[in-house]
Predicted model as a PDB file, atoms N, CA, C, CB and O in Angstrom, pLDDT in the B-factor column:
MODEL        1                                                                  
ATOM      1  N   MET A   1       4.770   4.255 -18.088  1.00 60.00           N  
ATOM      2  CA  MET A   1       4.746   5.475 -17.155  1.00 60.00           C  
ATOM      3  C   MET A   1       3.433   5.403 -16.449  1.00 60.00           C  
ATOM      4  CB  MET A   1       4.902   6.911 -17.940  1.00 60.00           C  
ATOM      5  O   MET A   1       2.481   4.820 -16.969  1.00 60.00           O  
ATOM      6  N   PRO A   2       3.329   6.136 -14.955  1.00 58.00           N  
ATOM      7  CA  PRO A   2       2.574   5.406 -13.957  1.00 58.00           C  
ATOM      8  C   PRO A   2       1.052   6.074 -14.405  1.00 58.00           C  
ATOM      9  CB  PRO A   2       3.167   5.712 -12.208  1.00 58.00           C  
ATOM     10  O   PRO A   2       1.025   6.919 -15.299  1.00 58.00           O  
ATOM     11  N   LYS A   3       0.180   5.770 -13.931  1.00 61.00           N  
ATOM     12  CA  LYS A   3      -1.725   6.042 -14.018  1.00 61.00           C  
ATOM     13  C   LYS A   3      -1.538   7.591 -13.114  1.00 61.00           C  
ATOM     14  CB  LYS A   3      -3.129   4.365 -12.808  1.00 61.00           C  
ATOM     15  O   LYS A   3      -0.770   8.081 -12.287  1.00 61.00           O  
ATOM     16  N   LYS A   4      -2.869   7.990 -13.933  1.00 64.00           N  
ATOM     17  CA  LYS A   4      -2.796   9.750 -13.017  1.00 64.00           C  
ATOM     18  C   LYS A   4      -3.608   8.558 -11.879  1.00 64.00           C  
ATOM     19  CB  LYS A   4      -4.120  11.876 -13.893  1.00 64.00           C  
ATOM     20  O   LYS A   4      -3.998   7.434 -12.192  1.00 64.00           O  
ATOM     21  N   PRO A   5      -3.688   9.125 -10.698  1.00 61.00           N  
ATOM     22  CA  PRO A   5      -4.193   8.662  -9.462  1.00 61.00           C  
ATOM     23  C   PRO A   5      -5.891   8.723  -9.317  1.00 61.00           C  
ATOM     24  CB  PRO A   5      -3.477   9.547  -8.361  1.00 61.00           C  
ATOM     25  O   PRO A   5      -6.098   9.933  -9.417  1.00 61.00           O  
ATOM     26  N   ASN A   6      -7.074   8.138  -9.155  1.00 86.00           N  
ATOM     27  CA  ASN A   6      -8.292   8.096  -8.857  1.00 86.00           C  
ATOM     28  C   ASN A   6      -8.392   8.367  -7.290  1.00 86.00           C  
ATOM     29  CB  ASN A   6      -8.844   6.830  -9.340  1.00 86.00           C  
ATOM     30  O   ASN A   6      -7.552   8.827  -6.516  1.00 86.00           O  
ATOM     31  N   LYS A   7      -9.594   7.965  -7.096  1.00 91.00           N  
ATOM     32  CA  LYS A   7      -9.930   9.036  -5.835  1.00 91.00           C  
ATOM     33  C   LYS A   7     -10.283   7.691  -4.845  1.00 91.00           C  
ATOM     34  CB  LYS A   7     -11.538  10.437  -6.137  1.00 91.00           C  
ATOM     35  O   LYS A   7     -10.216   7.830  -3.624  1.00 91.00           O  
ATOM     36  N   ALA A   8     -10.630   6.493  -5.396  1.00 91.00           N  
ATOM     37  CA  ALA A   8     -10.335   5.449  -4.732  1.00 91.00           C  
ATOM     38  C   ALA A   8      -9.541   4.804  -4.767  1.00 91.00           C  
ATOM     39  CB  ALA A   8     -10.867   4.892  -4.707  1.00 91.00           C  
ATOM     40  O   ALA A   8      -9.748   3.677  -4.320  1.00 91.00           O  
ATOM     41  N   LEU A   9      -7.928   5.180  -5.409  1.00 93.00           N  
ATOM     42  CA  LEU A   9      -6.606   4.313  -5.071  1.00 93.00           C  
ATOM     43  C   LEU A   9      -6.077   5.482  -4.389  1.00 93.00           C  
ATOM     44  CB  LEU A   9      -5.566   3.610  -6.416  1.00 93.00           C  
ATOM     45  O   LEU A   9      -5.320   5.127  -3.485  1.00 93.00           O  
ATOM     46  N   LYS A  10      -6.192   6.734  -4.484  1.00 93.00           N  
ATOM     47  CA  LYS A  10      -5.618   7.691  -3.876  1.00 93.00           C  
ATOM     48  C   LYS A  10      -5.893   7.005  -1.806  1.00 93.00           C  
ATOM     49  CB  LYS A  10      -6.540   9.396  -4.573  1.00 93.00           C  
ATOM     50  O   LYS A  10      -5.051   6.600  -1.004  1.00 93.00           O  
ATOM     51  N   THR A  11      -7.517   7.190  -1.656  1.00 94.00           N  
ATOM     52  CA  THR A  11      -7.800   6.548  -0.703  1.00 94.00           C  
ATOM     53  C   THR A  11      -7.379   5.175   0.139  1.00 94.00           C  
ATOM     54  CB  THR A  11      -8.637   6.553  -1.000  1.00 94.00           C  
ATOM     55  O   THR A  11      -7.348   4.906   1.340  1.00 94.00           O  
ATOM     56  N   LEU A  12      -7.115   4.540  -0.906  1.00 96.00           N  
ATOM     57  CA  LEU A  12      -6.124   3.496  -0.341  1.00 96.00           C  
ATOM     58  C   LEU A  12      -5.185   3.221   0.012  1.00 96.00           C  
ATOM     59  CB  LEU A  12      -5.946   2.946  -0.624  1.00 96.00           C  
ATOM     60  O   LEU A  12      -4.952   2.423   0.920  1.00 96.00           O  
ATOM     61  N   GLY A  13      -3.975   4.182  -1.011  1.00 96.00           N  
ATOM     62  CA  GLY A  13      -2.937   4.240  -0.831  1.00 96.00           C  
ATOM     63  C   GLY A  13      -2.128   4.997   0.395  1.00 96.00           C  
ATOM     64  O   GLY A  13      -1.081   4.665   0.952  1.00 96.00           O  
ATOM     65  N   ARG A  14      -2.990   6.133   0.613  1.00 95.00           N  
ATOM     66  CA  ARG A  14      -3.098   6.879   2.255  1.00 95.00           C  
ATOM     67  C   ARG A  14      -2.951   5.752   3.269  1.00 95.00           C  
ATOM     68  CB  ARG A  14      -4.757   7.707   2.633  1.00 95.00           C  
ATOM     69  O   ARG A  14      -1.975   5.523   3.984  1.00 95.00           O  
ATOM     70  N   LYS A  15      -4.384   4.933   3.178  1.00 97.00           N  
ATOM     71  CA  LYS A  15      -4.461   3.862   4.724  1.00 97.00           C  
ATOM     72  C   LYS A  15      -3.244   3.368   4.441  1.00 97.00           C  
ATOM     73  CB  LYS A  15      -5.785   2.438   4.974  1.00 97.00           C  
ATOM     74  O   LYS A  15      -2.389   4.007   5.054  1.00 97.00           O  
ATOM     75  N   ILE A  16      -2.701   2.336   3.647  1.00 97.00           N  
ATOM     76  CA  ILE A  16      -1.643   2.149   3.570  1.00 97.00           C  
ATOM     77  C   ILE A  16      -0.302   2.589   4.511  1.00 97.00           C  
ATOM     78  CB  ILE A  16      -1.684   2.445   2.600  1.00 97.00           C  
ATOM     79  O   ILE A  16       0.222   2.073   5.498  1.00 97.00           O  
ATOM     80  N   GLN A  17      -0.037   3.691   3.785  1.00 97.00           N  
ATOM     81  CA  GLN A  17       0.602   4.616   4.068  1.00 97.00           C  
ATOM     82  C   GLN A  17       0.739   5.217   5.585  1.00 97.00           C  
ATOM     83  CB  GLN A  17       0.173   5.359   3.258  1.00 97.00           C  
ATOM     84  O   GLN A  17       1.773   5.578   6.147  1.00 97.00           O  
ATOM     85  N   ARG A  18      -0.510   5.219   6.051  1.00 97.00           N  
ATOM     86  CA  ARG A  18      -0.736   5.733   7.238  1.00 97.00           C  
ATOM     87  C   ARG A  18      -0.323   4.289   8.151  1.00 97.00           C  
ATOM     88  CB  ARG A  18      -2.360   6.400   7.352  1.00 97.00           C  
ATOM     89  O   ARG A  18       0.492   4.402   9.066  1.00 97.00           O  
ATOM     90  N   LEU A  19      -0.682   3.506   7.968  1.00 97.00           N  
ATOM     91  CA  LEU A  19      -0.280   2.213   8.936  1.00 97.00           C  
ATOM     92  C   LEU A  19       1.331   1.619   8.697  1.00 97.00           C  
ATOM     93  CB  LEU A  19      -1.437   0.835   8.540  1.00 97.00           C  
ATOM     94  O   LEU A  19       2.085   0.886   9.337  1.00 97.00           O  
ATOM     95  N   ARG A  20       1.377   2.111   7.851  1.00 98.00           N  
ATOM     96  CA  ARG A  20       3.214   1.736   7.359  1.00 98.00           C  
ATOM     97  C   ARG A  20       3.859   3.030   8.664  1.00 98.00           C  
ATOM     98  CB  ARG A  20       3.822   2.405   4.848  1.00 98.00           C  
ATOM     99  O   ARG A  20       4.688   2.798   9.543  1.00 98.00           O  
ATOM    100  N   ASN A  21       3.334   4.013   8.460  1.00 98.00           N  
ATOM    101  CA  ASN A  21       4.086   5.029   9.108  1.00 98.00           C  
ATOM    102  C   ASN A  21       3.294   4.635  11.126  1.00 98.00           C  
ATOM    103  CB  ASN A  21       3.598   7.001   8.089  1.00 98.00           C  
ATOM    104  O   ASN A  21       3.993   4.747  12.133  1.00 98.00           O  
ATOM    105  N   ASN A  22       2.074   4.291  11.140  1.00 97.00           N  
ATOM    106  CA  ASN A  22       2.233   3.578  12.692  1.00 97.00           C  
ATOM    107  C   ASN A  22       3.231   2.353  12.993  1.00 97.00           C  
ATOM    108  CB  ASN A  22       0.800   2.959  13.109  1.00 97.00           C  
ATOM    109  O   ASN A  22       3.784   2.116  14.067  1.00 97.00           O  
ATOM    110  N   HIS A  23       3.300   1.855  12.166  1.00 97.00           N  
ATOM    111  CA  HIS A  23       4.216   0.826  12.633  1.00 97.00           C  
ATOM    112  C   HIS A  23       5.991   0.883  12.770  1.00 97.00           C  
ATOM    113  CB  HIS A  23       3.874  -0.200  11.730  1.00 97.00           C  
ATOM    114  O   HIS A  23       6.808   0.020  13.089  1.00 97.00           O  
ATOM    115  N   GLU A  24       6.151   2.542  12.308  1.00 97.00           N  
ATOM    116  CA  GLU A  24       7.089   2.757  12.015  1.00 97.00           C  
ATOM    117  C   GLU A  24       8.299   2.026  11.278  1.00 97.00           C  
ATOM    118  CB  GLU A  24       7.184   3.078  12.796  1.00 97.00           C  
ATOM    119  O   GLU A  24       9.425   1.759  11.699  1.00 97.00           O  
ATOM    120  N   ILE A  25       7.568   1.739   9.767  1.00 97.00           N  
ATOM    121  CA  ILE A  25       8.462   0.601   8.976  1.00 97.00           C  
ATOM    122  C   ILE A  25       8.555   1.516   7.901  1.00 97.00           C  
ATOM    123  CB  ILE A  25       7.785  -1.057   8.570  1.00 97.00           C  
ATOM    124  O   ILE A  25       7.552   2.208   7.725  1.00 97.00           O  
ATOM    125  N   THR A  26       9.684   1.718   7.003  1.00 98.00           N  
ATOM    126  CA  THR A  26      10.129   2.781   5.801  1.00 98.00           C  
ATOM    127  C   THR A  26       8.964   1.925   4.298  1.00 98.00           C  
ATOM    128  CB  THR A  26      12.542   2.641   5.432  1.00 98.00           C  
ATOM    129  O   THR A  26       8.122   1.032   4.398  1.00 98.00           O  
ATOM    130  N   GLN A  27       9.295   2.463   3.441  1.00 97.00           N  
ATOM    131  CA  GLN A  27       8.769   2.040   1.995  1.00 97.00           C  
ATOM    132  C   GLN A  27       9.358   0.970   1.701  1.00 97.00           C  
ATOM    133  CB  GLN A  27       8.981   2.965   0.859  1.00 97.00           C  
ATOM    134  O   GLN A  27       8.891  -0.105   1.326  1.00 97.00           O  
ATOM    135  N   GLU A  28      10.409   1.293   1.883  1.00 98.00           N  
ATOM    136  CA  GLU A  28      11.461  -0.030   1.318  1.00 98.00           C  
ATOM    137  C   GLU A  28      11.258  -0.984   2.297  1.00 98.00           C  
ATOM    138  CB  GLU A  28      13.236   0.266   1.208  1.00 98.00           C  
ATOM    139  O   GLU A  28      11.033  -2.148   1.968  1.00 98.00           O  
ATOM    140  N   GLU A  29      11.319  -0.569   3.732  1.00 98.00           N  
ATOM    141  CA  GLU A  29      11.337  -2.017   4.119  1.00 98.00           C  
ATOM    142  C   GLU A  29       9.898  -2.428   3.780  1.00 98.00           C  
ATOM    143  CB  GLU A  29      11.747  -2.297   5.740  1.00 98.00           C  
ATOM    144  O   GLU A  29       9.819  -3.216   2.838  1.00 98.00           O  
ATOM    145  N   LEU A  30       8.990  -2.137   4.232  1.00 98.00           N  
ATOM    146  CA  LEU A  30       7.813  -2.907   3.804  1.00 98.00           C  
ATOM    147  C   LEU A  30       8.282  -3.837   1.988  1.00 98.00           C  
ATOM    148  CB  LEU A  30       6.307  -1.478   3.694  1.00 98.00           C  
ATOM    149  O   LEU A  30       8.391  -5.015   1.650  1.00 98.00           O  
ATOM    150  N   ALA A  31       8.429  -2.509   1.278  1.00 98.00           N  
ATOM    151  CA  ALA A  31       8.227  -3.562   0.200  1.00 98.00           C  
ATOM    152  C   ALA A  31       9.059  -4.539   0.039  1.00 98.00           C  
ATOM    153  CB  ALA A  31       8.177  -3.091  -0.950  1.00 98.00           C  
ATOM    154  O   ALA A  31       8.782  -5.252  -0.926  1.00 98.00           O  
ATOM    155  N   GLU A  32       9.897  -4.807   0.578  1.00 98.00           N  
ATOM    156  CA  GLU A  32      11.311  -5.982   0.762  1.00 98.00           C  
ATOM    157  C   GLU A  32      10.500  -6.854   0.968  1.00 98.00           C  
ATOM    158  CB  GLU A  32      12.601  -5.922   2.029  1.00 98.00           C  
ATOM    159  O   GLU A  32      10.374  -7.783   0.170  1.00 98.00           O  
ATOM    160  N   MET A  33       9.526  -6.725   2.447  1.00 97.00           N  
ATOM    161  CA  MET A  33       8.587  -7.686   3.196  1.00 97.00           C  
ATOM    162  C   MET A  33       7.669  -8.615   2.043  1.00 97.00           C  
ATOM    163  CB  MET A  33       7.500  -6.699   4.250  1.00 97.00           C  
ATOM    164  O   MET A  33       7.366  -9.808   2.057  1.00 97.00           O  
ATOM    165  N   VAL A  34       7.362  -7.484   1.013  1.00 98.00           N  
ATOM    166  CA  VAL A  34       5.732  -8.463  -0.187  1.00 98.00           C  
ATOM    167  C   VAL A  34       6.491  -8.240  -1.390  1.00 98.00           C  
ATOM    168  CB  VAL A  34       3.553  -7.466  -0.440  1.00 98.00           C  
ATOM    169  O   VAL A  34       5.928  -8.204  -2.484  1.00 98.00           O  
ATOM    170  N   HIS A  35       7.971  -8.058  -1.234  1.00 98.00           N  
ATOM    171  CA  HIS A  35       8.619  -8.489  -2.818  1.00 98.00           C  
ATOM    172  C   HIS A  35       8.162  -8.155  -3.878  1.00 98.00           C  
ATOM    173  CB  HIS A  35       8.659  -9.735  -3.156  1.00 98.00           C  
ATOM    174  O   HIS A  35       7.821  -8.796  -4.872  1.00 98.00           O  
ATOM    175  N   ILE A  36       8.166  -6.314  -3.444  1.00 98.00           N  
ATOM    176  CA  ILE A  36       7.966  -5.187  -4.267  1.00 98.00           C  
ATOM    177  C   ILE A  36       9.316  -4.548  -4.919  1.00 98.00           C  
ATOM    178  CB  ILE A  36       7.244  -4.168  -3.421  1.00 98.00           C  
ATOM    179  O   ILE A  36      10.442  -4.907  -4.576  1.00 98.00           O  
ATOM    180  N   SER A  37       9.080  -3.644  -5.817  1.00 98.00           N  
ATOM    181  CA  SER A  37      10.070  -2.338  -5.290  1.00 98.00           C  
ATOM    182  C   SER A  37       9.534  -1.326  -4.865  1.00 98.00           C  
ATOM    183  CB  SER A  37      10.910  -1.733  -6.213  1.00 98.00           C  
ATOM    184  O   SER A  37       8.349  -1.023  -4.727  1.00 98.00           O  
ATOM    185  N   ARG A  38      11.003  -0.505  -4.541  1.00 98.00           N  
ATOM    186  CA  ARG A  38      10.276   0.867  -3.228  1.00 98.00           C  
ATOM    187  C   ARG A  38       9.609   1.716  -4.644  1.00 98.00           C  
ATOM    188  CB  ARG A  38      12.005   2.297  -1.890  1.00 98.00           C  
ATOM    189  O   ARG A  38       8.725   2.569  -4.562  1.00 98.00           O  
ATOM    190  N   VAL A  39      10.047   1.407  -5.506  1.00 97.00           N  
ATOM    191  CA  VAL A  39       9.120   2.716  -6.626  1.00 97.00           C  
ATOM    192  C   VAL A  39       7.566   2.400  -6.494  1.00 97.00           C  
ATOM    193  CB  VAL A  39       9.539   2.546  -8.689  1.00 97.00           C  
ATOM    194  O   VAL A  39       6.627   3.185  -6.360  1.00 97.00           O  
ATOM    195  N   TYR A  40       7.580   0.781  -6.586  1.00 98.00           N  
ATOM    196  CA  TYR A  40       6.462   0.360  -7.095  1.00 98.00           C  
ATOM    197  C   TYR A  40       5.482   0.695  -5.625  1.00 98.00           C  
ATOM    198  CB  TYR A  40       6.619  -1.309  -7.719  1.00 98.00           C  
ATOM    199  O   TYR A  40       4.327   1.091  -5.783  1.00 98.00           O  
ATOM    200  N   MET A  41       5.988   0.521  -4.363  1.00 98.00           N  
ATOM    201  CA  MET A  41       5.266   0.920  -3.544  1.00 98.00           C  
ATOM    202  C   MET A  41       4.808   2.201  -3.092  1.00 98.00           C  
ATOM    203  CB  MET A  41       5.611   0.482  -2.890  1.00 98.00           C  
ATOM    204  O   MET A  41       3.774   2.555  -2.527  1.00 98.00           O  
ATOM    205  N   GLY A  42       6.091   2.961  -3.577  1.00 97.00           N  
ATOM    206  CA  GLY A  42       5.548   4.867  -3.056  1.00 97.00           C  
ATOM    207  C   GLY A  42       3.980   5.074  -4.049  1.00 97.00           C  
ATOM    208  O   GLY A  42       3.076   5.797  -3.628  1.00 97.00           O  
ATOM    209  N   TYR A  43       3.854   4.159  -5.662  1.00 96.00           N  
ATOM    210  CA  TYR A  43       2.847   3.996  -6.510  1.00 96.00           C  
ATOM    211  C   TYR A  43       1.495   4.218  -5.462  1.00 96.00           C  
ATOM    212  CB  TYR A  43       2.995   2.502  -7.299  1.00 96.00           C  
ATOM    213  O   TYR A  43       0.688   4.996  -4.955  1.00 96.00           O  
ATOM    214  N   ILE A  44       2.024   2.749  -5.619  1.00 97.00           N  
ATOM    215  CA  ILE A  44       0.824   2.489  -4.675  1.00 97.00           C  
ATOM    216  C   ILE A  44      -0.060   3.547  -3.305  1.00 97.00           C  
ATOM    217  CB  ILE A  44       1.411   1.299  -4.004  1.00 97.00           C  
ATOM    218  O   ILE A  44      -1.235   3.890  -3.173  1.00 97.00           O  
ATOM    219  N   GLU A  45       0.765   3.708  -2.760  1.00 97.00           N  
ATOM    220  CA  GLU A  45       1.019   5.296  -1.859  1.00 97.00           C  
ATOM    221  C   GLU A  45       0.009   6.395  -1.913  1.00 97.00           C  
ATOM    222  CB  GLU A  45       2.336   6.126  -2.415  1.00 97.00           C  
ATOM    223  O   GLU A  45      -0.983   6.865  -1.355  1.00 97.00           O  
ATOM    224  N   GLN A  46       1.241   6.596  -3.393  1.00 94.00           N  
ATOM    225  CA  GLN A  46       0.709   7.671  -4.104  1.00 94.00           C  
ATOM    226  C   GLN A  46      -0.901   7.403  -5.014  1.00 94.00           C  
ATOM    227  CB  GLN A  46       1.958   8.041  -5.107  1.00 94.00           C  
ATOM    228  O   GLN A  46      -1.462   8.261  -5.695  1.00 94.00           O  
ATOM    229  N   GLY A  47      -1.274   6.313  -4.833  1.00 93.00           N  
ATOM    230  CA  GLY A  47      -2.658   6.212  -5.921  1.00 93.00           C  
ATOM    231  C   GLY A  47      -2.417   5.990  -7.976  1.00 93.00           C  
ATOM    232  O   GLY A  47      -2.972   6.462  -8.968  1.00 93.00           O  
ATOM    233  N   ARG A  48      -1.934   5.573  -7.865  1.00 93.00           N  
ATOM    234  CA  ARG A  48      -0.911   5.417  -8.615  1.00 93.00           C  
ATOM    235  C   ARG A  48      -0.963   4.242  -9.004  1.00 93.00           C  
ATOM    236  CB  ARG A  48       0.176   5.710  -8.127  1.00 93.00           C  
ATOM    237  O   ARG A  48      -1.253   4.337 -10.196  1.00 93.00           O  
ATOM    238  N   GLU A  49      -0.875   3.298  -8.776  1.00 94.00           N  
ATOM    239  CA  GLU A  49      -0.864   1.625  -9.218  1.00 94.00           C  
ATOM    240  C   GLU A  49      -1.876   1.040  -8.437  1.00 94.00           C  
ATOM    241  CB  GLU A  49       0.602   0.735  -8.900  1.00 94.00           C  
ATOM    242  O   GLU A  49      -2.230   1.588  -7.393  1.00 94.00           O  
ATOM    243  N   SER A  50      -2.443  -0.141  -8.871  1.00 94.00           N  
ATOM    244  CA  SER A  50      -3.656  -0.609  -8.593  1.00 94.00           C  
ATOM    245  C   SER A  50      -2.911  -1.948  -8.200  1.00 94.00           C  
ATOM    246  CB  SER A  50      -4.858  -0.549  -9.798  1.00 94.00           C  
ATOM    247  O   SER A  50      -2.569  -2.726  -9.090  1.00 94.00           O  
ATOM    248  N   PRO A  51      -2.643  -2.233  -6.781  1.00 97.00           N  
ATOM    249  CA  PRO A  51      -1.846  -3.600  -6.615  1.00 97.00           C  
ATOM    250  C   PRO A  51      -3.214  -4.512  -6.457  1.00 97.00           C  
ATOM    251  CB  PRO A  51      -0.617  -3.677  -5.093  1.00 97.00           C  
ATOM    252  O   PRO A  51      -4.351  -4.045  -6.399  1.00 97.00           O  
ATOM    253  N   SER A  52      -2.889  -5.814  -6.405  1.00 97.00           N  
ATOM    254  CA  SER A  52      -3.309  -6.707  -6.975  1.00 97.00           C  
ATOM    255  C   SER A  52      -4.074  -7.325  -5.427  1.00 97.00           C  
ATOM    256  CB  SER A  52      -2.124  -7.513  -7.890  1.00 97.00           C  
ATOM    257  O   SER A  52      -3.941  -6.749  -4.347  1.00 97.00           O  
ATOM    258  N   LEU A  53      -4.738  -8.391  -5.600  1.00 97.00           N  
ATOM    259  CA  LEU A  53      -5.412  -8.574  -4.274  1.00 97.00           C  
ATOM    260  C   LEU A  53      -4.728 -10.004  -3.253  1.00 97.00           C  
ATOM    261  CB  LEU A  53      -7.159  -8.835  -4.707  1.00 97.00           C  
ATOM    262  O   LEU A  53      -5.003 -10.607  -2.216  1.00 97.00           O  
ATOM    263  N   LYS A  54      -3.922 -10.015  -4.106  1.00 98.00           N  
ATOM    264  CA  LYS A  54      -2.805 -10.851  -3.913  1.00 98.00           C  
ATOM    265  C   LYS A  54      -1.510  -9.962  -2.944  1.00 98.00           C  
ATOM    266  CB  LYS A  54      -2.298 -11.322  -5.538  1.00 98.00           C  
ATOM    267  O   LYS A  54      -1.294 -10.163  -1.749  1.00 98.00           O  
ATOM    268  N   LEU A  55      -1.007  -9.287  -3.543  1.00 98.00           N  
ATOM    269  CA  LEU A  55      -0.599  -8.129  -3.014  1.00 98.00           C  
ATOM    270  C   LEU A  55      -1.336  -6.977  -1.630  1.00 98.00           C  
ATOM    271  CB  LEU A  55      -0.548  -7.539  -4.233  1.00 98.00           C  
ATOM    272  O   LEU A  55      -0.728  -6.222  -0.871  1.00 98.00           O  
ATOM    273  N   LEU A  56      -2.345  -7.164  -1.701  1.00 98.00           N  
ATOM    274  CA  LEU A  56      -3.226  -6.601  -0.670  1.00 98.00           C  
ATOM    275  C   LEU A  56      -3.291  -7.400   0.280  1.00 98.00           C  
ATOM    276  CB  LEU A  56      -4.482  -6.299  -1.029  1.00 98.00           C  
ATOM    277  O   LEU A  56      -3.190  -6.979   1.433  1.00 98.00           O  
ATOM    278  N   MET A  57      -3.465  -8.660   0.021  1.00 98.00           N  
ATOM    279  CA  MET A  57      -3.385  -9.660   1.853  1.00 98.00           C  
ATOM    280  C   MET A  57      -1.989  -9.756   1.887  1.00 98.00           C  
ATOM    281  CB  MET A  57      -4.178 -11.665   2.066  1.00 98.00           C  
ATOM    282  O   MET A  57      -1.781  -9.844   3.097  1.00 98.00           O  
ATOM    283  N   LYS A  58      -0.915  -9.795   1.339  1.00 98.00           N  
ATOM    284  CA  LYS A  58       0.775  -9.486   1.500  1.00 98.00           C  
ATOM    285  C   LYS A  58       1.147  -8.280   2.421  1.00 98.00           C  
ATOM    286  CB  LYS A  58       1.480  -9.089  -0.027  1.00 98.00           C  
ATOM    287  O   LYS A  58       2.100  -8.123   3.184  1.00 98.00           O  
ATOM    288  N   LEU A  59       0.045  -7.446   2.090  1.00 98.00           N  
ATOM    289  CA  LEU A  59      -0.003  -5.739   2.979  1.00 98.00           C  
ATOM    290  C   LEU A  59      -0.508  -5.941   3.953  1.00 98.00           C  
ATOM    291  CB  LEU A  59      -0.830  -4.426   2.448  1.00 98.00           C  
ATOM    292  O   LEU A  59       0.231  -5.754   4.920  1.00 98.00           O  
ATOM    293  N   SER A  60      -1.797  -6.356   4.247  1.00 97.00           N  
ATOM    294  CA  SER A  60      -2.856  -6.225   5.057  1.00 97.00           C  
ATOM    295  C   SER A  60      -1.718  -6.847   6.419  1.00 97.00           C  
ATOM    296  CB  SER A  60      -4.471  -7.193   4.482  1.00 97.00           C  
ATOM    297  O   SER A  60      -1.131  -6.197   7.284  1.00 97.00           O  
ATOM    298  N   LYS A  61      -1.729  -8.261   6.167  1.00 97.00           N  
ATOM    299  CA  LYS A  61      -0.752  -9.283   6.770  1.00 97.00           C  
ATOM    300  C   LYS A  61       0.697  -8.576   7.467  1.00 97.00           C  
ATOM    301  CB  LYS A  61      -0.318 -10.358   5.471  1.00 97.00           C  
ATOM    302  O   LYS A  61       1.150  -8.748   8.598  1.00 97.00           O  
ATOM    303  N   LYS A  62       0.986  -8.109   6.850  1.00 97.00           N  
ATOM    304  CA  LYS A  62       2.403  -7.483   7.547  1.00 97.00           C  
ATOM    305  C   LYS A  62       1.878  -5.863   8.057  1.00 97.00           C  
ATOM    306  CB  LYS A  62       3.965  -7.369   6.136  1.00 97.00           C  
ATOM    307  O   LYS A  62       2.769  -5.250   8.644  1.00 97.00           O  
ATOM    308  N   LEU A  63       0.511  -5.086   7.898  1.00 97.00           N  
ATOM    309  CA  LEU A  63       0.496  -4.321   8.565  1.00 97.00           C  
ATOM    310  C   LEU A  63      -0.473  -4.394   9.788  1.00 97.00           C  
ATOM    311  CB  LEU A  63       0.438  -3.480   7.848  1.00 97.00           C  
ATOM    312  O   LEU A  63      -0.626  -3.512  10.633  1.00 97.00           O  
ATOM    313  N   GLY A  64      -1.234  -5.865   9.718  1.00 97.00           N  
ATOM    314  CA  GLY A  64      -1.274  -6.235  10.733  1.00 97.00           C  
ATOM    315  C   GLY A  64      -2.897  -5.774  11.093  1.00 97.00           C  
ATOM    316  O   GLY A  64      -3.294  -5.363  12.183  1.00 97.00           O  
ATOM    317  N   VAL A  65      -3.691  -5.965   9.871  1.00 97.00           N  
ATOM    318  CA  VAL A  65      -4.868  -5.226   9.436  1.00 97.00           C  
ATOM    319  C   VAL A  65      -5.297  -6.568   8.620  1.00 97.00           C  
ATOM    320  CB  VAL A  65      -4.612  -3.629   8.524  1.00 97.00           C  
ATOM    321  O   VAL A  65      -4.510  -7.436   8.244  1.00 97.00           O  
ATOM    322  N   LYS A  66      -7.284  -6.560   8.343  1.00 96.00           N  
ATOM    323  CA  LYS A  66      -7.956  -7.791   7.263  1.00 96.00           C  
ATOM    324  C   LYS A  66      -7.870  -6.422   6.035  1.00 96.00           C  
ATOM    325  CB  LYS A  66     -10.126  -8.697   7.789  1.00 96.00           C  
ATOM    326  O   LYS A  66      -7.948  -5.196   6.121  1.00 96.00           O  
ATOM    327  N   VAL A  67      -7.692  -7.302   5.028  1.00 96.00           N  
ATOM    328  CA  VAL A  67      -7.500  -6.960   3.812  1.00 96.00           C  
ATOM    329  C   VAL A  67      -9.262  -5.484   3.812  1.00 96.00           C  
ATOM    330  CB  VAL A  67      -7.485  -8.814   2.604  1.00 96.00           C  
ATOM    331  O   VAL A  67      -9.157  -4.261   3.718  1.00 96.00           O  
ATOM    332  N   GLU A  68     -10.138  -6.027   3.904  1.00 95.00           N  
ATOM    333  CA  GLU A  68     -11.166  -5.060   4.123  1.00 95.00           C  
ATOM    334  C   GLU A  68     -11.006  -3.671   5.040  1.00 95.00           C  
ATOM    335  CB  GLU A  68     -12.177  -5.830   4.673  1.00 95.00           C  
ATOM    336  O   GLU A  68     -11.737  -2.684   4.967  1.00 95.00           O  
ATOM    337  N   ASP A  69      -9.744  -3.873   6.008  1.00 94.00           N  
ATOM    338  CA  ASP A  69      -9.637  -2.636   6.479  1.00 94.00           C  
ATOM    339  C   ASP A  69      -8.960  -1.373   5.983  1.00 94.00           C  
ATOM    340  CB  ASP A  69      -9.238  -2.834   7.424  1.00 94.00           C  
ATOM    341  O   ASP A  69      -8.976  -0.171   6.248  1.00 94.00           O  
ATOM    342  N   LEU A  70      -8.275  -2.316   5.026  1.00 94.00           N  
ATOM    343  CA  LEU A  70      -7.581  -0.966   3.942  1.00 94.00           C  
ATOM    344  C   LEU A  70      -8.449   0.042   3.203  1.00 94.00           C  
ATOM    345  CB  LEU A  70      -6.773  -1.592   2.635  1.00 94.00           C  
ATOM    346  O   LEU A  70      -8.097   1.141   2.772  1.00 94.00           O  
ATOM    347  N   PHE A  71      -9.474  -0.448   3.144  1.00 87.00           N  
ATOM    348  CA  PHE A  71     -10.796   0.262   2.320  1.00 87.00           C  
ATOM    349  C   PHE A  71     -11.638   1.169   3.013  1.00 87.00           C  
ATOM    350  CB  PHE A  71     -11.813  -0.764   1.829  1.00 87.00           C  
ATOM    351  O   PHE A  71     -12.579   1.631   2.367  1.00 87.00           O  
ATOM    352  N   HIS A  72     -11.430   1.686   4.746  1.00 81.00           N  
ATOM    353  CA  HIS A  72     -12.053   2.229   5.272  1.00 81.00           C  
ATOM    354  C   HIS A  72     -11.018   3.170   5.726  1.00 81.00           C  
ATOM    355  CB  HIS A  72     -12.821   1.547   5.994  1.00 81.00           C  
ATOM    356  O   HIS A  72      -9.862   2.975   5.353  1.00 81.00           O  
ATOM    357  N   ARG A  73     -11.347   4.349   6.625  1.00 70.00           N  
ATOM    358  CA  ARG A  73     -11.302   4.875   6.503  1.00 70.00           C  
ATOM    359  C   ARG A  73     -10.557   5.240   8.285  1.00 70.00           C  
ATOM    360  CB  ARG A  73     -12.252   5.074   5.689  1.00 70.00           C  
ATOM    361  O   ARG A  73     -10.239   6.387   8.598  1.00 70.00           O  
TER     362      ARG A  73                                                      
ENDMDL                                                                          
END                                                                             
């Protein structure tokens, strides 16, 4: 069962979602690019899952930002 969102994870998830939408990429497309399920991608964006550093590095590369930029509004 997915975890309850916490504030930091929700902020991270919203940032990833905003960047993904800015690039006009669907959740499914981004998930495929970084080799995770669409459901897991959704949980990350909802702040219900905590992605690994390795996954954050993949996401930031696909979204064209530095990893640390994912943690700034």
